[in-house]
N, C-alpha and C positions, 0 to 999 in steps of 0.2 A: 500494501499500499504505500511506503517510500516514495519508490519508484513513482507509484501514478500517477502520486501528485505534486513530484518536484513538476515533472515532467509536461504535468499539468500545467504547473505554473509559468513553466519556460516558455510556451503554445501564450502564451496567455498575457507574459511579457511584448513578446515578436509580433503578434494582432496588436495590442495601442501602442507599437511602437515605428511600426509602419503607417500603422492611423493617422498615425502626427504630421507626412511627410503631405498625407492626405486633406490633410484639412487644414493645413496653413493655409491664413488669408489677411493679406491689413486691414489691419482699423488702431490705424497710427495716428493722431493729432493732426500731423501735416498731412493732408488730404489731397494728391491726386488725383484725375483722371479724367470722362467725356462722361456728360450725358447724353442719352438721346432717346429720346419718349415721344411715343404718338401723345401725349395730353399736352394738354397746356398747363399744369400743374406736377410739380415732383418733386417732393422729398428730395435732399441733396446730403447734410452731415449734421448733428450735433456736437453739444461740448460742452460740461457744467464749469461759466466762468461763474471765477471770487469776478467785484467787485474792482472796478481796474482792468478787465481783459482787458486780450485784448483779438482782435482779427485783420489775419494779411490774408488783404484777398489775388489773386494775380488772374483776366476770365477772356473768354476770347470768344465767338460763333460771327457769323458770318452775315451781312451788314443785310441779308435779303427778307432776317426772320428781328432784325432792328420790329421794339424792343423789349428784350427778357428782365424779367427785372426778379432780382432776391430778396427775397420773403424772412425777415427775423420773427420767428414766435416765441412768445417763455412758456418755462412750465406753469401755466394756470389752464382750470376750464374750461375756463369762458373765450379760451386762445389754442395753442396745438392741439389741450384732448378734441374740443370742438372741430378743429381741422382736417386734422388727418384723419384719414376709415372712417369717413364721413357722406353724407349725399347729398352735401352744399357741390353744387360748382364751383369757379374759378373763382371769379365776380362774390360770391357769399365768401367764400375763404380767403380772397385780400382783403374786406370789405371788415373785419375780424380784427383789425388791426392797424390800430393809436396813430395818426400823421403824428401828433407831436410826439414821441417815443421814438421816431425817427424809423421803423421797424420797417423801410421800403423803400433798395435804393435801385431809381430806373436806373439800367445799365446805353446810356443813350446821350453820346458826344454833348447834344447840349441842360446836360445838370451840370449843374456845376459839381458837383462833389460824384459825383460815379467814377472820378477817375478813367475817365474813359476816353477814346483820341478814335480816330477816326484817318488812320490813314489810310491816301487817296490813292495811295501805289498794288495798294492788296484789298480783296473783297474783308477782311475780316476789318472784324473791329475789335481792339484791346480798352481793356479794364484795368487800370489796380491805383487800388488803393488801401488804405488800412479804418477801421470803427473800434472806439471804443466803446465796452458793457463798464456799464453803472446800474448797481443796483445796494440794494439792503445786505439782501444774502446772497448765498450760493445759489444763482439758481443756472438752471441748465436751460441751454437754445437749440430753439430749430430751428435750420436753413430747407428754404429749400424755393424753387425758378418758380418762375410761370411768366405765363403773357395768352392773357384771359379771348379767348376765343382767337386761338390759329388753328389754320385749317389741313400747316404742317404739321405740327406737333413743339416738339423743342432741341436742341441741340444745343453746349458749351460746352468749351474745355474750362478748368478750372484746375489752382490749384491755390487748397485754402491755407493758411496756417495760421492754429489759435493758440494764443498763449494766456500766462493766469500771471498775473505778478509775481514775484520772485527771482529766488535765482536759482541753484544745478535739479536742485530738493524737488523747487514747485514752476516753476516753468511753461516747460512740456508741458504737463500731466493740466489733463483735465482735474475738479475739484474734488468728484469722487476719488480718482488712484495716489490722489496728494497725499503721503503717507507711507503705499506699498510700496517703497522701492525700501523706504526706508526697516519697515518692518521687516521684508523678505531679509536684509540685509543680516540683520539683530537676529533672530530667529537662525536663520542660516548658520551663521558662525558656533551661535549655541550647540546649534546641535550637532554638527558639527566637532565640536567638543568635546557631547555624547557618543557621541561614533566613537570614537575614539579610545573616552574608558570602555565605552561596551565591549570592543576588540580587546582591549588588556586582561578583562576577567573572560570574555571568550579564548581566550588563552590559556587561561592559570585552571578553566572549567577546563580544557584539551587536555593539558599536560595530568587531570586525576580521572580523565574519561567518562566523564559529565558531560564534553560539550555538547548536545540534544539535538537532533530537526528541530523541534521547535525554537532554539536559542536561534540558529543561522536560520529561522525565516524571518526571525528578530532583526537578525543582523540586517540579510538581507534589504530587507524595509530601508532599516534609519540608512542604508548608503542609497538607496533611491532617493528617497527624498532629502539626505543632501543631494547631491547632484542637480535634483530637479528645479533645486533651490537655486542654487549657483546657475544652471542656463538662462532659470527666470533671473537670478540679477544681471544676468545679463545683456536679458534683455530691453531690459527696464532702463540700466547704463548708458545706453544705445540710445535708447527713445529718450530721457534726456538730455543728451545733446542734441539729437537731431529732427524729435516725437515723430520717430516712426518703429524705430527697434526695428527686434529680428525676427517676427513674429514664428518663425519656423522653428527658429530656438523655446521662445515660448508656451512655446503649444508643444513642444518637446518636453519641457518640465513639464504645462499638469500634465500633462499625460506618463509620466514619470514620476510627477507628486500623485497620483488614481493610483498604480499598481501598486504602489509602496503603502497605502493605505485596506487595499485588496490586501494582497498579502501579509498585513499586521492584522486582518479582520480572521484572515484566516489561520494566523495563530494563534488568535485569541479562546476561534474558539474549538482546533485540536483540544485548549490545553485545558475548555470547561468539559471538554467530553475525558479528561484522563487521560491524554495520549502524550505519550514521555514521559508521565506523570505516577500512574497505575495499570495501564495495561499499553501495548507495547505494537497492538491496530488495531482499528475500527474495521467495525462487523461491515458486510455489506454494504444494508441500509444506512449506514453513517456516513457514510464512502456516497450513495446514491444522495444522499440529500444538502450531502455538504459540495458537494461538487454542482448539485441544479439550484443551488444560492451563488454559487461565487458561478456559474454562467449567466444571472439571470442578473450579478450584480454587472458583469463583464459588460450587456448585449445594455443596459441602462446609464450604465454612462459614457461604453463610443455613440449612443444613438442620442446623449447629450451636448454630445461633441461634433456630430454632423448635425444634428438640428441645430447647430449656435452653424455650423456655418453655410448650411442653406438655407434652411427655415429660418432663423434668426431678421428681427427686423428690429432694425435702430432707433427705429420712429416710433413703438411702439411697445418695445419691451424693453426695460436696460440695465436686465440683472439673469444673467442664466439664471439664478436655478427659482425665480420664477415663471417658470415652462413645466410643461407637464414632465419632462423628462426627470429637471430638479425633485418636485414631491413624489413620483417614480422612489425619487434616491431616500429620501427623507423616512415613504412608506417601507420600500427594506428596508432602515436603519430601529425601526420598530418591533421589526421583522425578524430581524438578525439576534435585536438585546432580547425578545421574549424565547429562541433559542438557546443563545448563550443561557440563558437565565434554569432556563428548564435542566438543562447538562448539570450545570453546576450544581442546582439540587442534585437530579441524580443521580450525580458525582461524590459528592457528600454520604448521601444517603447508605452508598451502599461500601465507600469507605469512611470511615468516621476521622481515621489516624493523619487521617492529610485536611482538616478541616482550621490547622491553621497557616494553612494557604489559603485555600478555596473561600477563603475567608475574606479576609483582604485585598486577596483577588475579585470577590465576587463587586464587591462595594465601592472598591476604586471602577473598575472600567465599568459599572453599571455607571458612574457620572460622566463618563468616556465614549457610554453608546448612545447618553442618552442627553449629553448639551449639545451635538452636533444638527439634526434633527432642531429642539426647540429656537437654538440662534435663525438655522434660519427661518424656521417660521415666523417667527418675532418680527424677523429685522424687514421681509416681504411686504409683513403688516404693521410693521409701528413709527420705523424707519423711516426716513423725511428720504428721498431716492438717493437723493446723492454723497450720502454717509455706506448704505450699507453697503458697494463693496468694497472699498477700506477696511471699514467693518465687522463680516463677517470673514474677508480674511486675517484680519490678524485673531480673531478669535478662533478659529480654524486651526491656523499654523499652532496659538497657545495650547488645544486640545489637543495634537498631534507630539505638541513633546511634553506634553506634561504625561500622555499614554507611554510614547517610552521611557519616560525617569519612571513613572507607577510598574512598570515592566519591569526593567534592573533595580529600581529596590527590594523585589519579590523574589528577584534571581540571583543575588551575587553572592559572590563567594564569598559571604565570611564567617569563623564562628559566633557575630555578635545575632545571628542571618535566624531567626530560629522558620522563617516563612518560607526557608528554601522550598521547592517542588520538590527536585527529582533526588531518586534516591536508588537507585541502580547505571552504575557503569554500561557505554554505552559497547561497553567488546564482551556483557558478562549474560547470561542467561537465566531466568526465573522460574516457576512457575504456576504461572494461568489454570482458575479453575475457569473451564466452559461457562458459568454460572454468574461469572467477577464479583463472585462474594469479599470482603473481605479482603488481606492479606496480610501474613507478616511480616510481609517485604526482607527476606534470610539475608538482605542488602542495604539495611541501612544502614546509614553513616555511628559508629559506635563514638565515635571522638572524635573531637576538633582538635588543631595548634593553634595556639599562639594567636589569643584574643586579641589581643592591645595589637598587633605588626602581624599576622598572618603570612607563614608560611608557602610562598608558592609552590612547595609540592608536599605539602604537610596540608591543605584545607580541609580535605575531606581524607578521615581515615576511613576505607568503607573498610569493612571484617565480615564475615561472619559469625551469626549471631550460635550461643550453644545450641541452636535448633540449626542441623545442615538442610539444604538443599537434600533430598533421599530422590532414587530417579524415578521416572516417569512412569502413575498409575494409572488406574481404571480415574477414565471420565477427565485426564488430566489432556493437556496438552504443553508440549515446550514450546517456548517463544523465545526467538532469539530477538533481542530486543531493537537491535540494530545495528547488524552484522557488520 
């Protein structure tokens, strides 16, 4: 079962890794492109400005389509919500704007503040200028292009540069993204240090032949998380310089973080079932259920990434968890928690001598399971739009970090750790009853050496108890824990 589990995890990693290249798309705050539409009103871009924000634009379109307009709506029900995805015609949508707020830019050389020039040697109008935004609060602004009554639609080549006041850490970032880079760097450093400690303790466990597969899954999870955060930091660092970033690195970083969380979830469910703690194999039913749950998680994660790349409507939804796939992920979190609870209760009932490990294990990781869906639901319904992404990003990283810390505390190779879960060396065999009743664990540690400063070679002195392992008898099976 161990080999099957590892093969499935590798296949999952490969699938999501290649998916990252499929889903790379541009979402930078320096937006370049060509708008071509048969309609006479079309959404163009959005940005969350702080007061004093700045928009620089460089536009070009054929003289035959003069004159097109840039419309700027803010995030109020009577403005953008009323204009977008409604039955209003172009003229009615334009009428929602207040002329005193200068929310309409007529791209006509005759307009003094449009920045448009008519080059007689070409058939193109060129418009270059900037606008400053002033508001009492952080506010989303949505840009649209219009030419009401047009019979040949819209055509506009655009280069938009959105800027907020501030230096490197704020200037290129929308108000909803400010603070994400600093948060990712901070947690990236903290998780790197945690990874370093984890490998040291893993080496100690390996020396005493206590490095079980569940701990290896934990190591792989934290390594993927560190790499994922590294890619995200590189993307946001470049983004802070040019307003575009490296979207492929961003997508790879998010996929690695998703795979990391899935592997950590697998490890928790395996430990809840007692794997590597009180049993060396899972029943076929348990393997099937775990595989089905992880497959479902993978499908939902993939659906969330694909939905963001294909069906994401930036003019309507501004937060990825506020989507069908996002709510599906929240539902799966509650399902996983219920399974986790049932597995822990069953394991403690059959193996009461392991309650010293499973009681704190259940308490700490119940908080881990429930924290994220609760935070997502609260953010979706109670946080302001411009605060959702950065708040949930910080809280999610804190939850992931706490999960790693909880696991490291419970499995630390210290003589003072009375919650240490493993009792059998990876090269040893034990007698397991078919009915999985509680065992006396003849290989349980009987002595710890060096309480104050444990010797790395004597952390666990695993000696046989007075009850020697008897030959395999009727109704017993010889289980090789991890050959």
